[in-house]
C-alpha positions, 0 to 999 in steps of 0.5 A, spaced: 891 677 918 893 679 911 897 684 909 897 688 902 900 694 899 898 700 896 903 703 891 902 711 889 908 711 885 912 716 888 917 721 885 923 723 889 925 730 888 931 730 883 928 723 880 923 722 874 917 719 873 920 714 869 924 712 875 918 712 880 914 707 875 920 702 874 921 702 882 913 700 882 915 694 878 921 693 883 917 694 889 912 689 887 917 683 885 920 685 892 913 684 896 911 678 892 917 675 894 916 677 901 909 674 902 904 680 901 897 678 898 895 684 894 899 689 890 894 695 888 896 701 884 893 708 885 891 713 879 893 720 880 893 725 874 897 731 873 901 730 879 908 732 880 909 727 886 905 721 884 907 718 877 902 713 875 896 716 871 894 709 868 894 703 873 890 699 868 897 699 863 902 698 869 898 692 872 900 687 866 907 689 867 907 688 875 903 681 874 908 679 869 914 680 873 911 677 879 909 670 881 903 669 886 901 676 889 894 679 886 895 685 882 890 690 881 888 698 881 887 702 888 883 704 884 880 706 877 877 713 878 870 710 875 867 717 874 872 719 869 871 713 864 865 708 861 863 702 865 863 698 859 871 700 857 873 699 864 869 692 864 873 690 858 880 692 860 879 688 866 876 682 863 882 682 858 887 683 864 883 677 868 884 673 861 891 674 861 893 673 869 887 668 871 885 669 878 890 674 880 886 681 878 883 686 882 879 691 880 878 697 885 874 703 884 873 710 887 869 716 885 875 721 887 877 725 881 885 724 883 886 730 880 883 738 879 877 739 876 880 742 870 884 735 869 877 732 870 874 736 864 880 734 860 879 727 861 872 727 859 874 731 853 871 738 856 865 740 860 860 735 861 863 730 865 858 725 869 856 728 875 858 725 882 851 723 884 851 718 878 857 714 881 852 709 884 849 707 877 856 707 874 858 702 879 852 698 878 853 698 870 860 696 871 858 690 875 853 688 870 858 688 864 863 684 868 857 679 870 853 679 864 847 681 868 845 688 866 837 688 867 833 687 860 830 694 862 837 697 861 838 701 855 845 697 853 842 690 855 845 685 851 852 688 850 857 683 853 864 685 855 869 682 852 873 677 852 868 673 856 870 667 860 869 664 866 873 668 871 872 675 872 876 680 876 875 681 884 871 688 885 873 692 890 869 699 892 874 704 895 872 710 899 874 714 905 866 716 907 860 713 910 857 714 903 862 710 899 861 704 905 853 705 903 854 704 896 858 698 897 853 695 902 847 696 897 851 693 891 854 687 895 861 688 894 867 688 898 870 695 901 876 697 902 876 704 907 882 709 906 884 710 913 890 714 911 886 719 908 880 719 913 882 716 920 877 718 924 871 715 920 874 708 919 870 704 925 863 707 923 864 707 916 866 699 916 861 698 921 855 701 917 858 697 911 857 691 915 850 693 918 847 694 911 850 689 907 846 686 902 849 679 900 850 678 892 851 672 889 859 673 888 860 676 895 854 673 900 858 675 906 861 682 907 869 683 906 872 689 908 880 691 908 883 698 910 888 702 907 893 705 912 900 709 913 906 704 915 913 705 915 918 701 919 925 701 920 931 698 925 929 703 930 923 707 932 928 714 931 930 712 924 923 710 922 920 717 925 926 721 921 924 717 915 917 719 915 919 727 915 919 726 907 912 724 906 909 729 911 914 735 908 911 732 901 904 734 903 906 741 904 911 743 899 906 739 893 912 737 890 916 730 889 918 726 895 924 731 899 930 728 902 930 727 910 935 733 910 930 737 906 924 735 910 927 737 917 930 743 914 923 746 912 919 751 915 913 748 918 907 752 921 904 751 927 898 748 924 903 743 919 907 741 925 900 739 929 898 735 923 904 731 923 903 729 930 896 727 929 898 723 923 903 720 926 899 718 932 894 715 927 899 711 922 904 705 924 911 708 924 917 705 928 921 699 929 918 692 927 915 690 934 912 697 934 909 697 927 906 690 928 903 692 935 900 698 932 897 694 925 894 689 930 891 694 934 888 698 927 885 691 925 882 690 931 879 698 931 877 697 924 874 690 925 878 688 918 883 682 917 886 685 911 890 691 911 893 695 905 900 698 907 902 705 904 909 707 905 913 713 902 920 714 903 925 718 899 930 713 898 927 707 895 931 702 899 928 704 905 921 703 902 923 696 900 926 695 907 920 697 911 915 692 907 920 687 908 921 688 916 914 688 917 913 681 913 918 678 917 915 681 924 908 678 922 912 671 919 909 672 912 911 666 908 916 668 903 916 665 896 921 660 895 926 661 889 925 658 883 929 652 881 935 653 877 933 650 870 938 648 864 938 653 858 935 650 852 940 649 846 
């Protein structure tokens, strides 16, 4: 089974967004060395707790500081942008880092309605029901296959080249699964957002899949919440920071702050439920849970999302999981003499 990483660039309480972005680059280097397959950067706007608003800017920095891992967006919120511009940006990334770039796209705003309007230069943003057409246009630009009847037929997204980024549809609903199937695109289901609909959405995607020239067979993965530590008790304790962050709507709090927070009965019930759907525990427990999730969802790739207060705990979680699955760690580069 392939293991990949989704990074939301979390900002710890008392820390800064700058530190969060720097940690994203450092985490990418660590998981590249540990043998993970992809590294996806999320897009969020006007957030006190998540730092990355422009994955397309951070992707080349991550790609430049890693060796073999695929790097991409998880994802670009296409409803905010011109499909042509997104195609040009990711063609440029593919030109700079051939064979390593993923373009994950989603339709969630990743922000408030006010922020969505600001991104569209005021009222008049593209309605959500136009999203399938935006995706089709994006694919057309990337593959230089807009139909002749299209008003922008003949426009070529530059830089043109033989390669192009791998396109992934992201989603947490049956509708996103249907769009991915109709357009013949790979599909990554956000289990960490909506755990219950996952099996049905992925099965719907497979059942309705329309083969495309680039993707003749359906290709699915799932984004899941995971946190691994040396012991189950430590992992559960560390997980309080992420859940407390959800309710306080600020940066990631320390474990001590999270444990002292005054949770409502409904919030505690949510935490118990969320932990039951995530993979939290020591290495054997997390490995077993991830294998069970992959079987339940009928996927052979999981994209792991881990949030902790302490950055070292987040890195260690990914390393423990890599060890548990026996991922092939990268060999250290051979020492070379400095040129005169």
